[in-house]
N, C-alpha and C positions, 0 to 999 in steps of 0.2 A: 058679411063678406065671407066669401068662400075662397079656397085655394084650389089650384089645379089638381085633378086626380091623376093617378099614375098613367092612365091611358093618354090623357092630353099631353102630359110631360113627354112621354115616349114619342107620341105623334109629332110634337114640335121638334124634338131632337132629330128624328129620323127624316122628317120632311125637309128640314134645313140641310141635312146631308144630301138628300136627293136633288135639291134645287141648287146646290152649289156648282154643279156641272152645267152644261148647256141644256137648254130645253129641247133642242134638236136631238141630242144624244139620248135624252130621256124618251122621246117619242120613237126614235128608231129602235132602241132596245126593246121597249114594251110592245111595240107593233110586231116585231119579229116573234117575241115570246107568245103573244096572243094569236098571232098567225099560225104558229106551230100547234098550239092547243086546238084551235078551230080546224086545222087540217086533220088532226087525229080524230076529232069528233065526227068530221064529215066522212072520213074513211070508215069509221066504225058504223056510223049510220047506214052508209051505202052498203056495207058488208051484210048487215042484218036485213035491210029492206029488199035489196036486189043483188044479183050476182055482180061482182066487180068486173067492169069492162075496162081494160087498160087502153082506152082511146086517148090520144093526145089532147084533144079538145077538152074532154072531161077533166083531165089533170090540170090543164091551164085554168079552167073555170074554178076548180077546187082551190088552186093557189091564189087566184086573184080575189075570190070571195073571202078566203081566210085573211088575206092582207087587208082587205077592206074592213072586215069586222075587227081585225086587230087595231086598225087606225081608230075606228069608232070607240072601241072599248078603252083605248089609251086616252083618248081625248076626254071621255067621260070621267075616268079615274083621275086624270090630272086636274081638271077643273073643279071636281068635287073636293079633292084634297086641298087645292088652293083656297077654295071657299072656307073650308074648315080651319085652315091655318090662319086666315085673316079674321075670321070670327073669334078665335081664341085670343089672337093678338089684340083685337079690338076691346075685348073684355078686360084684358090686362091694362090697356092704356086708360080705359074708363075708371079703373081703380076697383072694379068688381072682383077681379081675380088677380092675384099676384103669385108668381112662381114660388111656392113654398113659404111665403112670408105674408103676414097680415099687415095691412096699412093702417095707420092711425087716422081717425076721421078728421 
């Protein structure tokens, strides 16, 4: 029998805090953050690849693409973290892993 390592314990604690709020709030927050990151990346790439043209359509496409990618990355991150959380909890329930304590056979 093994016990949880530091990373698993920290992950469980932090993920429980993250999921105490609403899932909608989580998605909105991280979509905005990832959208901003992708906007900066697109502007930087556009600056290095071609001269920046401040056309309204290009800006709208940048923003929409950034939000779309933000949604995709947020969904991937959320569902991967949920799967990790449930796999750690399942191991705990099966008796293979107990938070800091070893169980008797």
